[in-house]
C-alpha positions, 0 to 999 in steps of 0.5 A: 524514495519511491515515487508512488509512496510519496504521491500516496503520502502527499494525498493522505497528509493533505486530507489528514486521513488514514482512509478515504473513499475511492472517489475522494481519492480520485477527486483530490488527484484530479481536481484538487491537485490537478496531477491527472485527468479523472480517468488517469486518477482512476488508473493511478489508484488502480496501480496503487492497489495492484502494486500493494501500496494501497489496500481497499475494502469495498469503497474505502482506501488506505495506504499499506505503509506509514505516510508519516515516515515518507519524505516529500519534497516541497515541489512534488508532482508525480510523473505520468509513469506511475500510471503504468504497472511495473513489470514485476507486479505480475509476479507472485510477490505482487500480491503476497501482502493482500494474501496475508491480510486475507489469511488473517482476515479468514482466521481471525475474522477481523476486518481488513481495516483493523488488520492493515492498521496493526500491520502499519503500526508494526511496520512503523515501529520496526521499521521494516517492509509492509510484507514483513510486518504482515507476517508478524501479525500472521504469526501473532494470530497463530497462522502457518506463514510457511506459504508466505516465506518465500514470496515475501523474501523475494518481495523484500529483496526486490524492494531493497534493490529498488531503494 
């Protein structure tokens, strides 16, 4: 199981929220759970956003996956290695999820939170990768998804190899 997903799921389940302010997230990670220092908590949040495990809209953040579907060990504590961006995050696939969300937002004028919630719902119902769920929602909104297909395919392949 992916440790980043476990850490994020742990925090959101603990708080019982689907979204939260960035500062609440950082305070939970550093002051409440004592996983990281305050500066490391900021770093952890940025890595989670840049690797598309979380989406941000102004001050609010939310997971890009269904936290209830993640198994978390009882004695879970994340490793400091989560504070470093993985090598592959610089690839075009790293931003495909947010690119699709932005395209949907521009076309439909819906807010990001509504779009991501719908994507999370499809991901949960179909048990698929978040990028594939985003493509489904984009098609439902009658967007041309051809520009995203190759990146989503590569992203899903990479995730499949790492699980």
